[in-house]
Steps between C-alpha positions, in 0.01 A plus 500: 500500500323689775590361850369606830758572775512216755585703813463844649740709694435673831676826586683489831496779755723791414558366147233686305750725317705200384180311404376800293842515323487126419136521386595768246702231316191275454408401148263253334777333304700213663767264372604164650856464601486124559332376183411128519479451128350153512220590750431873465338667213574872552822696494312820586149590627291792603325545829150649488620809700855627565696269739846502647600156394712260693824301489390260232278734302628858530322788341646666189457862416419621150485871452230682312170357370377216731413302186872446466487267793248287314713494192807391689300221684374378165845510345663318798262206453558461128749234376767770438432649840537166676824419307646843588426436870665145482798636306621735764389293800716264709402142409680284758187293555327347205152640433585823694620837392603746777563871477610753756307815530791697349468287178138588434592825309733294274217287362472529129152630453261690276582872527157602623595875498486488114143373476274763350134569605354255254733226619421574867130464429580170343687402808195570705286262283768238494545512881116473548504186278812327642464595864214255551649211314704218650856426381685174534832491688773675303680181408177398314495800277543267198148368557341804665243645257437801720869595507534450130195726449663757725820478289298562183307783658806680632729448204261522211198693616670750742844537339389435140772237428421267210323167569806328351678563836272240662648192337862564618359603840318166527834317424680713762220441755515122449885505530488708820244260652733209426776671701566301821540823705148583385303175545704368795445141396124523523298279268322807371792580276469451126509121437492433869167319501335729753 
């Protein structure tokens, strides 16, 4: 969930003021706008240091405690987070979900402003655990043990929801992964033999 930037900007002559203004918008949290569900595993990520973001992965600002960025990145990569992204996205091409930058604030997400200090400390430990783990592409959530562990950690450990929520979530996860607009015809779909 921690991704290094892949390019660096260079300030042009007589553009220092504009560059400084843009740099003030830098954050560590970034969301994808063109989510290839059947090949990409993350809907959101953090950079090691604040970055501006780009066309495909713009930065997203979260006010207040910086741990809220971690909470939102964790949530965005849970099954409910992936489904909420897919739900509002344009899905003209199978296996892809596209958002515009103006849609990002409309994502249904965990209200990170309501997390108390104890929960924010828990976010820190969960992020440290999951940031170093590999996730399968989103369309393989039905067989992704790491993502299922993240679901349990966020829903049951962080939000104190009962464990009984996990069984219906597993059914929803499986049904979502069977959706053609999610798997895009890849054999890695449930029952696809891949």
